[in-house]
N, C-alpha and C positions, 0 to 999 in steps of 0.2 A: 709574863716575861716578854720583853720585846726582842726582835731579831738582833738589835744592837747589843743587848745584854748577852745573848747567846754567843755572838762573835767576840765580844769583849772577854767572856769567860775562856773561850778557846785560845785567844791570843794572849791571855793573862795581862790585859790592859784595862785601864779605867774606862768605864762606860761613858762618862762625861767627855773624856778625851776623844773617843771615837765619834760620839754624837756631834762634837764640834766640827770634826772633819766632814762628816756627812752633811751637816747643815750648810757648810760653805763649799760643798763638793764642786759646784759649777766653776769655782775659781782654782781648783786643784789640778789644773791641766797646763801643759806646755803646748803651744800651737805651732805647727809647721805647715808650710805650703810647698807643694811640689808640682812641677809641670806635668800635665797629662799629655798623652800622645796626640789627642785631638786638638791640642792647643789650650785647653782649659786648665784650671788650677784645682788640685786636690788638697783638701784641708785635713790634716792629720792632727789628732789630739792625743797626747800621751799623759796618762794619769800620774799623779805623784806616787811615790813608793807606798805610802800609807793607803791611799785609795785603791791602788792596784792590788794590794794584798787583800783588801776586802772584796774586790771584784773576783779574785781567784777563789775566795771562800764561797761566794754566792754561786759561782760556776760549779764547784765541786759538790756543794750541799743542797742546791736548789735546781739550777738550770739543767744539770746533767740528768735529773730525774723526770724531765719533761720530754714528751715524744718528739722524735726527729724522724722524718720520712726516709725510707730506703732509697728514694729518688734524689736525695741530697748527697752530693759527693765531696763537698768542701768542708774543712774544719772537723772531720771525723777521724778518729783513730783507725788506722789501717787503710784509709783511702789515700789516693794520690791522683795527679792529673793523668798518669798512665792508665790506672785502673778505670778512671772515668772515661777516657778516650776509647779504651778497649771495648766497652759495651756497644760502641757504635761501629766498630771496625768492619763488620760484615754487611753493613747497610749500604745500599746504593744511593739513597737520597737522604739529605740532612736538612732540617729546618733549624736555623739558629737565630736567636734574638737575645737581647739583654735588657735588664730592668734599669730604667733611667734614674740616676741618683739614688741607688738602692739603699745604702746605709743611711743616708741623710733623710730619707723619707720614712724610716722606721720610728714610730712613736711608741711611748709607753702604753698608750691605750690599746695597742695591738697585742701586747703580751698580757695585759691585765686580766682579760677574761680567761686566758689559758691558766694563769696562776689561780684564778678563782675556781676553776674546774679541778685543780689539784691541791686543795687546801690540806689534804692529808700530809703533804710534805711538811707543812708548818706545824701540824699537830705532832708529828714525830720529833720535831725540833723543840717542842713545847714553847713555841713562839706565837704571840698574838698575831692573827692574820692581817688585820688592818694596818697595824704599825709596820708589819713586814713589807706590805706593798709600798708604803711610803719610803722605807729604807732602801728597798731594791731600786726604786725609781731614782733616788738620790745617788746610789752607789754605781749603777750601771748606765744611767742616762744623764745627759747634760741638758738640764731643762726638761723638755718633753721628748727630745730626740736622741737617737743613738749616734755615737761618734765613731769615725774611722780611726783605728789605732788602739782601742782599748781591748783588754784581754777577754772581756765578756761579750763584746759585740758580735763576734762570729757565731757563737752558739745561740745568742738571742735571735740572730737573723734566721738560723735554721729552724728554731722553735716556732717563730711567727709564720714561717712559710710552710709549716707542716700541712695545713689544710689545703693550700694551693697545690703542693706537691702531690698529695693523695688524690686530689681531683684530676690532675693531669695524668697520674699513673693509671687511674681507673679508665679515663678516656682513651689513653693510648693502648691500653690492654685490649679494649674492645675493637680498636682499629688495627690491631697487630703492629703497633708502633713501639719504639723504644724511647723512653723519656728519661731525662736527667737534668739536674740543675747543679751548677758549680758556682756557688756564691750568686752573682747577679747574671750569670750566663745560663741560658736555657737552650737545651738541644733536644730535638725530636727527630728520630731517624726511622727509616723503613727500607725494606728491600724493594718495595713497590713505590710508584709515584705518590708524592704527598701533595694534595690539592691546596690551592691558595686559601681556601676557607679556614685552614688551620690557623693561619695568622690572626683572623678575626676572633677565633675561639680563645686563643691565648691572650689576646689583647683585652677581651671582655673579662676573662678570669682575673687578670692582673688589676684592671680598673676597679673591679668590685671589691678589691682588697686594699685600695688606696695607692696602687702603683701605676706607673706608666711605662709602656713599651718604648724602647729606644728604636724608632723606625730607621734611623741612620745605620744601625748595626743589625738590621734584620735581613736575612737572606735565605734563599733556597739553593742548595748545592747538590749536584749530582756527580757521578764518576767522570763526567766529561771535564770537570774542573778539579783543581787541587782541593781536597777536603781537609779542613783543619778543625780540630776540636780542642778547645782550651790551649791553643798554641802548638799542639802536636799534629803531625801530618798522618793521615790514614792513606796508606798506599792501596792501589787497586788489587793487590794480592793479599790484603788483610793484615798488614803489618803496621804497628804504631811506631812512628819515627820522629826524630827531632828535626829532620831535614838536612840536606847537604850543606846549606849555608851555615847553619848553627854548628854542624859537625866540624866543618873546616875552621870556623872561628875558634872553637875550643882547642883544636890541634895547634893553631898559631899561638894561642895564649900559652899553652904548655911549652912549646918550643922556645918562645921568647923568654920565658921565665927560667928555664933550665940552661939555656945557652947564653943569654944576655943579662939575666937577672932582672928583667923588666916585667912589670905587672903586679897587680894586687893579689897576694896569696889567698886571702879569704874568698875573693871573687872567683879565682881560678878553681879552688877546691869546691866551691859551691856549684860551678858549672860541671865539674867532674862528677859530683854526687848526683846531680840531675841526670847526666849522661848514664851513669851506672844504673839508675833506676829505670830509665826508658830503654836504653840500648846497652845492656851489660856486655854483649859481645863486642861492640865498638869500644867500650871502655877498656876491656881487657886488651884489645889490639893496640890501643894508644899507650897503655901502661907498658906493654912489651916493647913496642917500637921505640918509644922515647926514653926508656931506661938506659939506653946506651949513652945518653948525654949527661949522666950523673953517676955518682957512686952511692951505693946503698939504696934505700927505699925511695922511690920516686915521689911519693906523697910527702915524706919527710923533707925532701929537698925543696919541693914547691912551698911547703909551709915554713921553710927556713929553720927547721929544727936541727 
């Protein structure tokens, strides 16, 4: 039985119908282009509802059974940018870099040997292995490459980075460093000075796996400067903060919405949820302070309920 047969049985759909979608899957996307902060363009590909449903199935029944390193902090249940930043909050020195064009450089050939090492997953599904490889490639990859914007891309990225993450975790443990990776962002921190040679080590480890370090976004930071980890600020007294600027911006947004009816409710509620996760004490203060500008629940008022 093929993997498509297995999916068709679970979806209660005709196998030929799903096979037709998979065969033409490269054309089952809507493409969007958004501006990046550095002036470049980010290509987002959104799969059709039918293809997206199959991607969800592959995530739940195949990809979630593959190993993901404890050093990976993005796209995992229970993880957050606050949890990620918190593991570095007591360090005095931080090395940061990111992987250049991370998702765009992930190829099917990178996950293929990992799937081969876990053939038992397909045995349990009673699916032929070789046809399963072909189906997964068509369902989760566009051509040979991974797309930004598909539901399966995040977990695929964590799976193919498992070996890299484990190498860096082992290296950093020997050096008494702390390692983490949040998507394409790599952070290594220490209470003691981090030598320049670390950059070369990370660069070689990435290159050996088909990736390139983004040297423009590579830096060594100490307590003499503002330390940021995935957009959050680490204060010198060991607190993870969103920063004064972002805090004031959220206050202005809440005030304008409640007093003048201005602003996007979803955006404001999103910022408040972010604040509640990172700085619950600040969130509570804002809720109490600005409740005087409305009747009833402040969140309902912002949401226009």
